[in-house]
C-alpha positions in Angstrom: 33.9 -52.2 29.6 30.2 -52.3 30.4 29.4 -52.5 34.1 26.2 -54.2 35.2 24.8 -54.4 38.7 22.4 -57.2 39.9 20.5 -56.7 43.2 17.7 -58.6 44.9 16.8 -60.6 48.0 18.8 -63.5 49.3 17.8 -66.6 47.3 16.3 -64.5 44.5 18.7 -65.9 41.8 21.3 -63.1 41.5 24.2 -65.5 40.9 22.2 -67.6 38.5 21.2 -64.5 36.5 24.9 -63.4 36.3 25.9 -66.9 35.1 23.1 -67.1 32.6 24.0 -63.6 31.2 27.7 -64.6 31.0 26.8 -67.7 29.1 24.4 -65.9 26.7 26.6 -62.9 26.0 29.3 -65.0 24.5 32.0 -62.4 25.3 34.6 -62.3 28.1 32.7 -61.4 31.3 33.8 -61.0 34.9 31.4 -61.7 37.7 32.2 -60.2 41.2 30.1 -61.5 44.1 29.5 -58.9 46.9 29.5 -61.9 49.3 33.2 -62.0 49.0 33.5 -58.5 50.6 32.1 -59.2 54.0 34.2 -57.4 56.6 36.7 -59.7 58.5 36.6 -59.9 62.3 39.7 -61.8 63.4 39.5 -60.2 66.8 36.2 -62.0 67.5 35.6 -65.6 68.4 33.7 -67.9 66.1 30.7 -67.7 68.4 30.8 -64.0 68.4 31.0 -63.8 64.6 28.0 -66.1 64.3 25.9 -63.5 66.1 26.7 -60.7 63.6 24.0 -59.4 61.3 25.1 -60.6 57.9 22.2 -59.0 56.1 22.7 -55.3 57.0 24.6 -53.0 54.6 27.4 -52.1 57.1 28.6 -55.8 57.2 30.2 -55.3 53.8 33.5 -53.5 53.0 32.0 -51.1 50.5 35.2 -49.1 50.1 37.2 -52.2 49.1 34.5 -53.3 46.6 34.4 -49.8 45.1 38.2 -49.7 44.9 38.3 -53.1 43.1 35.6 -52.1 40.6 37.4 -48.8 39.8 40.6 -50.8 39.3 38.9 -53.2 36.9 37.2 -50.4 35.0 40.6 -48.7 34.6 41.9 -51.9 32.9 43.9 -53.3 35.8 43.6 -56.7 37.5 42.5 -57.3 41.1 42.7 -60.3 43.4 39.5 -62.1 44.0 37.9 -61.7 47.4 36.5 -64.8 49.0 34.5 -65.4 52.2 34.3 -68.7 54.1 30.8 -69.0 55.4 31.6 -72.1 57.5 34.1 -70.1 59.5 32.6 -66.6 59.1 36.0 -65.4 58.0 37.8 -64.0 54.9 39.6 -66.6 52.8 41.2 -64.7 50.0 43.4 -67.0 47.9 45.2 -64.5 45.7 43.4 -65.5 42.5 44.0 -62.8 39.8 40.9 -61.3 38.1 41.6 -59.7 34.8 39.4 -56.9 33.3 37.0 -58.1 30.5 34.5 -56.6 28.1 31.6 -56.9 30.6 31.8 -56.6 34.4 28.9 -57.8 36.6 28.6 -57.2 40.3 25.8 -59.1 42.2 24.7 -58.9 45.8 21.9 -58.1 48.2 23.3 -54.6 48.7 24.8 -54.0 45.3 22.7 -50.8 45.0 23.6 -49.5 48.5 26.8 -47.5 47.6 25.8 -44.5 45.4 29.4 -44.3 44.1 29.1 -47.8 42.7 25.7 -47.3 41.2 26.8 -44.2 39.4 29.3 -46.3 37.5 26.8 -49.0 36.5 25.7 -49.0 32.8 22.7 -51.2 33.6 21.0 -52.0 37.0 19.0 -55.1 37.3 16.7 -56.0 40.2 15.4 -59.5 40.6 11.8 -59.6 41.9 10.8 -63.0 43.4 8.3 -63.9 46.1 9.9 -64.0 49.6 8.7 -67.5 50.3 10.4 -68.8 47.1 13.6 -67.0 48.1 13.4 -68.6 51.6 13.1 -72.1 50.1 16.0 -71.4 47.8 18.1 -70.1 50.7 17.4 -73.2 52.8 18.5 -75.5 50.0 21.7 -73.4 49.3 22.7 -73.0 52.9 22.3 -76.7 53.7 24.1 -77.8 50.5 26.8 -75.2 50.0 27.4 -73.7 53.5 26.9 -76.6 55.8 24.1 -74.9 57.9 21.5 -76.6 60.0 17.8 -75.9 59.4 17.3 -74.4 62.9 20.2 -72.0 62.3 18.8 -70.9 58.9 15.3 -70.4 60.4 16.5 -68.3 63.3 18.8 -66.2 61.1 15.9 -65.6 58.6 13.6 -64.3 61.3 16.3 -62.3 63.1 18.1 -60.6 60.2 17.2 -61.7 56.7 13.5 -60.7 56.7 13.9 -57.5 58.7 16.8 -56.3 56.4 14.8 -57.2 53.3 11.9 -55.1 54.5 14.1 -52.2 55.6 16.5 -52.1 52.7 16.6 -54.7 50.0 13.0 -54.5 48.8 13.4 -50.7 48.3 16.4 -51.1 45.9 13.8 -51.9 43.2 13.4 -48.1 42.8 17.0 -47.8 41.7 16.7 -50.4 38.9 16.7 -49.9 35.2 15.1 -53.3 34.6 13.1 -55.5 37.0 13.6 -59.2 36.3 10.7 -61.4 37.3 10.9 -65.1 38.3 14.6 -65.2 39.0 17.8 -65.8 37.1 16.4 -68.6 34.9 14.0 -66.3 33.1 15.2 -67.3 29.6 13.3 -64.6 27.7 14.6 -61.7 29.8 18.1 -63.1 29.7 18.0 -63.3 25.9 16.7 -59.7 25.7 19.3 -58.4 28.1 22.1 -60.2 26.4 21.0 -58.9 23.0 20.9 -55.3 24.4 24.3 -55.6 26.0 25.8 -57.0 22.8 24.3 -54.2 20.7 25.9 -51.7 23.1 29.3 -53.4 22.9 29.1 -53.2 19.1 28.2 -49.5 19.3 31.0 -48.8 21.6 33.5 -50.7 19.4 32.4 -48.7 16.3 32.7 -45.5 18.2 36.2 -46.3 19.3 37.1 -47.2 15.7 35.6 -43.9 14.5 37.6 -42.0 17.1 40.8 -43.7 16.1 40.1 -43.0 12.4 39.6 -39.3 13.2 43.0 -39.1 14.8 44.8 -40.5 11.7 
């Protein structure tokens, strides 16, 4: 199994790149969204949960994500983790995720946990202008997460931009490949997909040779 990490600012196109790669690869691929691993806070009221900083690294359950990735890489299934942004609460449904030939993890802090990065075969960082990311975030949060524009604006100024400046923009130094213009950059998707397919073929041939040597 090849493990790929995708990192970048909120609204940069991480999910889109993961989807485009999955489509272009043409092999069984599993995509894990780091957003599903927000820590749960059932002891807090909804109003209190709304005030949390959802863009800092410590808001995620990195140990659980790492454990699930290790499980998939070992060939065992996991249950998909889901987060309900309208309630700011975990909403895991028990869906089983089976290991596949390619595993992709995407998230704003996908490169935060060194343990996770050390297992990645390929690390991709999406580089997009912050104002474009903001426009994409506004569209997504209104359409998919039921947010009001005032709430989006205040959150952007209070947490999104400061955490981008402090952490996320610096993850570019951890990347193997910098992807410009977001997830719909067809040329880079084709190049990356071809590279991954070649590696899968090489791994398959190596396993065949190892099996033949044992006979």
